GUKETOR-161812 format. One line per 3 residues: number of its first residue (from 1); for each residue x negated, y, z of C-alpha. Coordinates in nm, 2 decimals, always signed. Last residue first. Layout:
BEGIN
NUM	X,Y,Z | ...
This chain:
BEGIN
54	-8.73,+8.16,+21.35 | -8.49,+8.07,+21.07 | -8.51,+7.71,+20.96
51	-8.33,+7.65,+20.63 | -8.15,+7.35,+20.50 | -8.00,+7.34,+20.15
48	-7.75,+7.08,+20.03 | -7.64,+6.93,+19.70 | -7.95,+7.07,+19.53
45	-7.91,+7.14,+19.16 | -8.05,+6.97,+18.85 | -8.01,+7.18,+18.54
42	-8.30,+7.04,+18.34 | -8.53,+7.34,+18.41 | -8.58,+7.20,+18.76
39	-8.46,+7.24,+19.12 | -8.18,+7.49,+19.07 | -8.04,+7.62,+19.40
36	-7.67,+7.70,+19.39 | -7.51,+7.96,+19.62 | -7.14,+8.02,+19.58
33	-7.02,+7.99,+19.94 | -7.33,+8.14,+20.08 | -7.33,+8.46,+19.88
30	-7.36,+8.73,+20.15 | -7.53,+8.51,+20.40 | -7.78,+8.39,+20.14
27	-7.83,+8.75,+20.03 | -7.92,+8.87,+20.37 | -8.14,+8.58,+20.45
24	-8.34,+8.61,+20.12 | -8.39,+8.98,+20.17 | -8.51,+8.94,+20.53
21	-8.74,+8.66,+20.42 | -8.89,+8.88,+20.15 | -8.94,+9.18,+20.39
18	-9.11,+8.95,+20.64 | -9.33,+8.80,+20.36 | -9.43,+9.15,+20.24
15	-9.54,+9.24,+20.59 | -9.73,+8.92,+20.62 | -9.90,+8.98,+20.29
12	-9.99,+9.33,+20.40 | -10.18,+9.17,+20.69 | -10.06,+9.09,+21.04
9	-9.96,+8.73,+20.95 | -9.67,+8.62,+21.16 | -9.45,+8.54,+20.86
6	-9.72,+8.38,+20.65 | -9.66,+8.03,+20.78 | -9.28,+8.08,+20.77
3	-9.30,+8.16,+20.39 | -9.31,+7.81,+20.26 | -9.20,+7.78,+19.90
């Protein structure tokens, strides 16, 4: 999922993207110690997660 390309978009989609990024950031900060990202339906999880916040 790549939202950073839509972040500066001036349309409704850009506005929704900014809200979605704000939601994601706030919840990652709140649950950072217990966050697990599932990469498939087989139960594989990422060991690390990198994010670039601009």
